[in-house]
N, C-alpha and C positions, 0 to 999 in steps of 0.2 A: 485412359486418362488417370492422372493422380487424383486422390480424393482429399477434399478439404472440408472441414466442419466449421461453419461460421455461426457463432452465437452472438446475438446482439440484444441490447436492452433498448427497447423502443422509447423509453421514458427518460433516459439519461440526458443531462444537459437540457437543451431546448428541443429535444426530439429530432435533431438534425439528421439522424440516420435515415429518416423517411425520405429525404430528398437526395440521398447519396447511395442508397442500397443497390440500385441497379448498376450504377457506375462502378461500385466496389466489386460486385460479382463479375462484371465485364472484365475488370483488370485481372481477376483470378482466372477466368475462362481463357483469356488471351495467353496466359502462361500455362495452359494445358491442365488446369485443375477443374474437376467436376465438383461443384459446390452444393453442399447440403446446408441450407440456412434455417436456423431455429431462433425464434423470438422468445426471450424469457418472459414467464407469466407471473412469477412470484419470487420471493426471496429464496435463495439457494437453488433455484431452478437450474442455473448454469452448472452448478456442481452435479446435480442429478443427470443432466444431459451428458456431461463428460464421463461420468461413471458408466452410463448406459451405452454410449456410442464411441467413446474416445479411442478404444483399441482398434477401431476400424479405420483410423486416419493417422497419417504421419504428421499432419499439420492442423492445428486448431487455431482459428482466429476469433478473437472476441472484440466486440465494439460496445463501449459503454463507459462508465466511470471506473475508478480504481476498485470499487466494490465488485463489479462484474469480473474484472481480471482476477481478483482474489478468489471469487467463487470457482472460476475455471481452474486455478492452481490448486484449490482445495480438492477438486475432483482428480486432477492429474496425480497428486501425491498418493492416491490409492493404487497406482500402477507401479510395478517394479521399475527401477531407474532405466534399465535397458529397453523397456517397452513404453516409456513415457513420450507422448508426441511432443513436437516442438510447438511453440506458441507465438502467435503474432497478435499485436495489440493496436487497435484503432481507437484512440481516445475520443470520448464524446461526452464526458461528464462536466461538472461545473468547476472542479478544481484540478483534477488529474495530476496529483503529486508525483506518482511513479512515472507517468508519461514524461513529466518534466525532467525527472532524474535520468531517463533514457534518451532525452533530447529527441522525442518523437515529433513528427510534423503535426501541426494543428489541423491541416487540411486533410479530410478523411480519405479522399482518393489518392492523395500523395502518400499518406501513411500505408495504404494498401499496396501501392507500387513499391514502397520501400521494403515491405515484407517479402515481396517477390524477388528482391535482390539476394535473399537467402544468406544474410550474415546473422549468425546467432551467437549470443553470449550466454554462458551458463551462469545463473545467479543463485545466491543463497536463498533459502526459504526458512522462515521461522516457524517453530512449532509452539503453540500455546495450549498446554494440556493436551486435549484430543483434537484441537483445531489447528489450522495453519494460517499464516499471514505472509503477505508479500513484502510489505514495507514498514508497518508500524503496529505496535500494541501499546496502548497508553491508558492511564487512569488520571483522574483529577480534573483540574480546571479546564473547562471548555471541551473536554473530550466527547461529550455527548452532542455537541453542536452539529456535527455532520449528520447524525441520524435523527436528531430532533427538529432540524430545520425542515419546514414543509417543502415537498417537492416543487410545488408551484412557485414558492419563493426562490428556490434554487434556479428554476427555469427562467424566471423573470429577471432576477438580480445577479445571477452567477455567484462569483466569490464574495461579493458584497453581502449576500444573504448570510453567510457564515459569520461575518464580522458583526452584523446587526444582531444576530442571535447571541453571539458571545457577549456583546455589551449588555444585553438584557440580563445576563447571568451574574454580572459583577457584584450586585448586592448579596448574592447567595454563595459567594466563594468560600470554600471550606478546606480544611486540611485533614490528613489521615495519618495515623500513627502506623508506620510500616517498618518491618524488619527486612532488610534486603541482604541477601547472601550471594556473593560472587566469589567462588572458590573458597579461600580461607578468610576472605575479608567480609566483615559484617558491618552494616550501617543501619542504625535504627534512629529514626527522627520523624518529625511531623512534616510531611510532604504535601504540597498543594498540586504537584504534577509529577508524573513519572512517564517516561517514554523509552521503549525499546524499538529501535528503528534501523532500517536499511535503505535510506533514501536521502537525497539532497534537499528535498522539499517536503514539509509536512503541514497540512492545513493551509496550503497556498503560500507559506512563508519559507523562503529558500535559506539553506545553510544555517539552520537554527543553532547548531552547536559550534559553528566556526571550524569544524574539522572536515577533512576530506573523507567521504564515505566510500568504503570499498564494498562493492556488491558481491564479490565472489571469494572473499578471504576466509570464509567459514566462521566469521564473528559478526555479531550485531553491536551497534552502538547504543549506549544507554545515557540518558540525561535525566537527572532527578533534581527537582527544585524544592527546597525546604522553605517552610514559612518563616518570615522574619520574626525576630523576637518582639518587635513593637512596631507601631504604625509609622514611626519616624524612619524606619529602615526600608519601607516599601519602595520609596523612590530609588534607593540604592540597588535593590533587587531588579527593578525595571531597567535601570541603567546598565547593569551587568548583563541582563537578558538581551537588550538591544545591541550592546557592543560585543556580545559573545565572550565575556570575560572569563577565561578558563581558570583564573585564580579566585573567582568569586566564592565567598564563604557560603552562599546560598545555593550554588549550583554545583552538581557533582557529575563528572563524566567518566564513563568506563567503556571498554571494548571487550566483549566476552562472547563465548559460545554457549554459556549456560548461566542462567540467573534465576533466583528464587525470591518470591515476595510472600511475606506472611503478615497478616493484620488481624486485629481482634474482631473487627467487623467486616462484613462482606463489602467489597468495593466494586463499583461498576467499571468494566474495561471496554475499550473499543478496539476492534481489529480492522485495520484498513478502512476506517470510516463507518463500520457497522457495529452494532451492539454485540459485545462478546460475552455477556453474562456478568453476574456479580459473584465475586470469589473472595474467600479469606486466604486461600493458599493457591499460589500460581507458580508453575515451573515453565520456563521458556528455554528452548535450546534451538540449535541451528542445524539444518541440513545443507551441507556445503555443495554449491554448484548443482543444485537439485533439478533446476528447470532451465531449458534452453529457450531464450526469447529473442525475437528479431530486434536488431538495433540499427542505428544509423551508422553505416560502415565508415563514412568519412571521419566521424568523430570518435568512433569506438574501435578503429582498425587495429589498435595495439592490444585489444582485450577480447576480440571475438574469435569464435571458432567458425571458420568458413565451411559451410555445408551446402553444396549445390547438388541437387538431384538430377 
């Protein structure tokens, strides 16, 4: 039989994997896969499991939130590209931004069946200093909401928990003086938010920049929001943000394979919803089409690589 490694986070979302684990494994067994199932026990455990066991499997399936997927990909990037296992994703988190980008089913057993259809798309992966991210690296306003929101609140309220936690932070909103270098272009301003991303949805909000995001073109999208000059301009910034005004004087958009951030003070960053450390200097670049991930064949048929074993 073929070998499949299943890595799952028992605590993601409302812990729904508990009720579906047997059914998911049954789907894989019926498709002639022998399954090794591992439950993550602590942060970055999924990365360790992939590094330790990944080269024994042609397919690794993870179930959890986007953070679990990110940990799996972090482990995969340690392998040479020609030895990197393919990935299947069964979303079980509270927001699941990247699952929304891939149009993955919300029903776990259905998601497992879709993986068995064996349509895979190679996607870009971002590198953040010595770490990797799947869909977003960000700093500034509300970026710590995803990891500072208590897990019990996420389980009880779902995406509403993020909104509530974000509202609590409004009185403490601050800006950062950052020098951003993209090729020969340099932009130095006071920013309240910066995001380097490769997804259609971030923080549960779809199509933030108003641009079509390409997952496999070797470039990442960038959105920077500068602080208004005075309180009167805040409503204009909010209006531009809501309407995705590409001509806004407060919002800057780029598409690039490499970007550098420099600041006088260390700034907290978030990678795929998890704390990525505080940094004064950050370099981000792209690994083009680095990981093959199962997609919905009906909607992604023009962009997939069909691999049936």
